[in-house]
C-alpha positions, 0 to 999 in steps of 0.5 A, spaced: 888 685 352 892 691 351 888 698 353 886 700 346 884 707 349 891 710 349 889 715 344 891 722 346 897 726 346 903 725 342 901 718 340 895 721 337 898 726 333 903 721 330 897 716 328 894 721 324 899 721 319 900 713 318 898 710 312 898 712 305 891 714 305 891 716 313 886 722 315 890 728 317 883 730 320 884 725 326 890 728 329 890 732 336 895 737 339 902 734 341 909 737 341 914 736 335 918 731 339 913 726 341 910 727 334 917 724 331 917 719 336 910 716 334 912 716 327 918 712 327 915 707 332 909 706 326 914 706 321 913 712 317 917 717 314 918 724 316 913 727 311 907 722 314 907 717 309 907 710 310 913 706 308 910 701 303 914 695 302 915 692 295 912 685 296 912 681 290 911 673 288 907 671 293 900 668 292 895 673 293 889 669 294 892 662 296 889 659 302 883 664 302 877 661 305 873 661 312 878 659 317 883 654 315 879 650 310 883 652 304 890 650 307 896 654 304 902 650 301 907 648 305 912 653 303 907 659 303 907 664 308 901 664 313 899 668 319 901 663 324 908 664 321 907 671 323 905 670 330 911 665 331 916 671 328 919 673 335 921 680 332 914 682 331 911 681 338 904 679 335 899 677 339 892 674 337 886 677 339 881 673 335 880 669 329 884 663 331 881 659 325 884 663 320 891 662 322 893 658 316 891 663 311 896 665 306 900 672 306 902 675 300 903 682 302 903 687 308 899 694 307 898 700 311 891 703 310 887 708 314 881 708 310 874 705 312 874 701 306 880 700 303 878 694 299 877 697 292 885 697 292 886 690 295 888 684 291 887 679 296 891 675 302 894 682 304 896 683 312 892 690 313 896 694 318 892 700 321 894 704 327 886 705 329 884 711 325 880 706 320 877 702 325 870 705 327 868 706 334 861 703 334 860 695 335 856 694 329 860 699 324 866 695 327 863 688 325 862 691 318 869 693 317 871 686 319 866 683 314 869 688 308 876 686 309 874 678 310 870 678 304 875 682 300 880 676 301 885 680 307 889 675 310 889 678 317 888 685 320 894 688 325 892 693 330 898 698 333 896 698 340 897 705 344 895 709 338 888 711 335 885 704 336 878 704 339 876 699 344 874 693 340 867 691 341 864 684 342 860 684 336 867 685 332 871 679 336 865 675 335 865 676 328 872 675 327 872 668 331 866 666 327 869 668 320 876 665 322 879 672 321 885 673 324 886 680 328 893 681 331 896 686 335 903 689 335 906 693 340 908 701 338 915 698 339 915 694 332 914 699 326 910 697 320 916 697 316 919 691 320 912 687 319 913 689 311 920 687 311 919 680 314 913 679 309 917 681 303 923 677 305 919 670 306 915 671 300 920 674 295 922 666 293 916 665 290 917 671 284 920 666 280 914 661 280 909 667 279 913 669 273 914 662 270 906 662 270 905 668 267 910 666 261 906 659 260 900 663 260 903 667 254 904 660 251 897 659 250 897 662 244 903 658 241 898 652 244 892 654 240 897 655 234 901 649 234 897 644 238 890 646 235 887 645 242 880 646 242 877 650 247 875 645 253 883 642 252 886 649 252 882 652 259 883 645 262 891 646 261 890 653 264 887 651 270 892 646 271 897 652 270 894 657 274 891 653 280 884 656 279 878 653 276 876 657 270 869 659 269 866 663 263 859 667 262 856 672 259 853 678 263 847 675 263 850 668 266 850 664 260 856 660 257 861 665 254 865 659 250 863 652 248 866 647 253 867 652 259 862 652 264 858 658 267 858 659 274 852 657 278 852 662 283 851 669 279 852 673 285 859 673 284 858 677 277 859 685 278 854 690 277 860 694 273 866 691 269 870 696 273 869 693 280 874 691 284 876 684 282 877 680 288 871 676 291 871 670 296 876 665 294 878 668 287 877 673 282 872 676 277 875 680 271 871 682 265 872 679 258 873 685 253 870 685 246 868 690 241 864 695 245 866 693 252 865 687 257 862 681 253 862 677 259 866 675 265 872 670 267 871 667 274 877 664 277 876 660 283 882 657 287 882 650 287 883 645 293 891 643 294 893 648 288 898 654 288 894 659 285 898 664 281 895 671 283 891 676 280 896 678 274 896 671 272 888 671 272 889 678 268 892 674 263 887 668 263 882 674 261 886 676 255 886 669 253 879 668 253 878 675 250 882 672 244 879 666 244 872 669 244 874 673 238 876 667 234 869 664 236 865 670 233 869 670 227 868 663 226 861 663 227 860 669 222 863 665 217 859 660 218 853 664 218 855 667 212 856 660 209 849 658 212 845 664 209 848 662 202 846 655 203 839 657 205 838 661 199 840 656 194 836 651 198 830 656 197 831 656 189 831 649 189 838 648 186 841 643 190 840 635 189 838 632 196 845 629 197 848 636 196 843 639 201 845 634 206 852 635 206 851 642 206 847 641 212 852 637 216 857 642 215 853 646 219 852 641 225 845 639 223 843 632 222 841 631 215 838 624 216 833 627 221 827 632 219 828 639 219 823 645 220 823 652 217 821 658 221 819 665 219 821 670 225 819 677 225 819 683 230 826 681 233 833 684 233 838 680 230 842 680 236 836 677 240 835 672 235 843 670 235 843 669 242 836 665 242 839 660 237 846 660 240 845 653 242 842 650 236 845 648 229 841 652 224 842 656 218 839 663 217 837 668 212 834 675 211 829 676 206 826 684 207 823 684 214 823 677 215 828 672 218 828 665 215 831 660 220 832 652 218 833 648 224 832 642 228 824 642 230 827 642 237 829 649 237 822 652 236 822 653 244 827 658 243 823 662 238 817 662 243 822 666 248 824 671 244 821 678 247 816 681 242 817 676 236 812 673 232 814 666 229 811 661 224 814 654 223 813 649 218 811 642 218 817 638 219 820 635 212 826 631 210 832 635 207 832 635 200 825 636 199 823 643 196 823 649 201 817 652 197 812 649 201 815 649 207 816 657 206 809 658 205 807 654 211 812 658 215 809 665 212 802 663 213 803 661 221 807 667 222 801 671 219 796 667 224 801 669 230 801 676 228 793 676 227 792 672 234 797 676 238 801 669 239 809 669 239 809 662 236 804 658 231 806 652 228 803 650 221 797 645 222 795 647 229 789 650 226 785 645 224 781 649 219 787 648 215 786 641 214 779 642 210 781 648 206 783 646 199 791 647 197 789 650 190 789 657 191 784 658 185 779 655 190 781 659 196 780 665 192 773 663 189 771 661 196 773 668 199 770 672 193 763 668 194 763 669 202 767 675 203 767 679 197 761 684 198 764 685 205 771 687 202 769 691 197 764 695 202 770 696 207 775 699 201 769 704 199 767 706 206 774 705 209 770 701 214 773 695 218 767 690 217 772 684 216 777 685 221 772 686 226 769 679 224 775 676 224 777 679 231 771 677 234 771 670 231 779 669 233 777 671 240 771 665 241 766 670 240 767 674 246 765 681 244 768 685 250 775 682 249 774 683 241 772 690 242 778 691 247 783 688 242 780 693 236 780 699 241 772 700 240 766 700 244 762 693 245 756 697 242 760 699 236 763 692 235 755 689 235 753 694 230 759 692 225 757 685 226 750 686 224 752 690 218 757 685 216 751 680 216 747 685 212 752 686 207 754 679 206 747 676 207 750 671 212 747 671 219 753 670 224 748 667 229 747 661 225 752 655 225 752 654 218 753 662 216 758 662 222 762 656 219 762 658 212 765 665 214 770 662 218 773 658 213 773 664 208 776 668 213 782 663 214 782 662 206 783 670 206 789 669 211 792 664 207 792 668 201 794 675 204 788 679 202 785 680 209 785 687 212 790 689 217 787 688 224 790 689 231 
């Protein structure tokens, strides 16, 4: 191996100016003539700036996987090709498994971490200022470059390159990441010119791909392509597999899969787009990133590069805006339909047609839910996979949907939901709404996220006639209700809480935020006021039925 310790004198002084991001603090003393010779050898201008080639038209991510697993297309420039160019005099130091990687750019950098400014498939050239001296630090430097999709690392010998440690060389071999050395007599500009000449013929192909992506707008208008067909065509055009998801990893557009590995999603939408095997770009919507587009290279394809993927993200954002507009129109129509159904203005046939328009199977039973204490956005996300109608009534949100959707309600953080019994489309919603409201009230009392009407066996034994329910409440609980109103006490709510917690005094006291002795006193006082001793089965049963009747009538005092 060439001696990498030659980092003194004029060569070191010249290396300090290498690369557009070079560290000027790394120079050591030398005379002006030697400094000029070193600059010329490294391909630098007189002012110390690197000559940056304008290289376009190549596939910046094609063939980028560990080793040669993703073979480049026959006409693509590879690392192996660079080694074969006599004028470059390159020698392979490590990473022979990656010689099939595609090269799209030649770039000079002396930054320890240049990856935020890389697009992938670059040959990164350095005089050594960027390479750390410690073995583990060298290994991390190589891993950063490989993870960012760099095709190969080229080191100019006889300048500032420190000794390459075994950990660095071993990592290069394991990853199939080519590490090349080039003599001082070969300026970096020569390498850049060779890369530019080899890949310039691809410019027309890339431009054509970009123009065809713009044609996606015409496809949507003229051919009425649905979302899966649209993105299937874009995959064929771009050479990437396209995945779309929300920041939480849920599918962003119907018919387009979300990535299985969510670790590729960035923590910040402004993060560099390059990931191993492709790109990740934000799909913008009102207020920022609505999700992410993940573009992964397809085996045997010719990926069109970052510029095309950026256009794909724009198409995804436009399609997302259209979907959201369509959903908002459907939501408004659904709210109007549900409002009319609550007023019983539809005949069964009309109701079935309206529900079918919103994706509901009108031949199957549906349920009505009352949802409380949740944000509109959270509810919309929970219901996004279920055909439904929603309507806001005060603080309640009414939801009509297939019975299978209720688990989504149970998963809403902090929400309180009540669900009616299933009923046939066309039946009046008055009873279903009463059942859902009763179940929501029961959920609030019990501190549960979701209650279905009929889960409480007590309801089976209560009369449906509200006058009979009111008579039961007055007969059993009337004195306690009047006592609470007069004294500002909470006898009834204390009894109800104690009963709902299966007579566990400490649990009920905790829920009421009182001492267990205070609760025991209230239970005794309730018995004295109502004349019903709760230690007896008969009195307990009678009071429990009366408490449930009061809940259904909405006359129970507020509780915890």
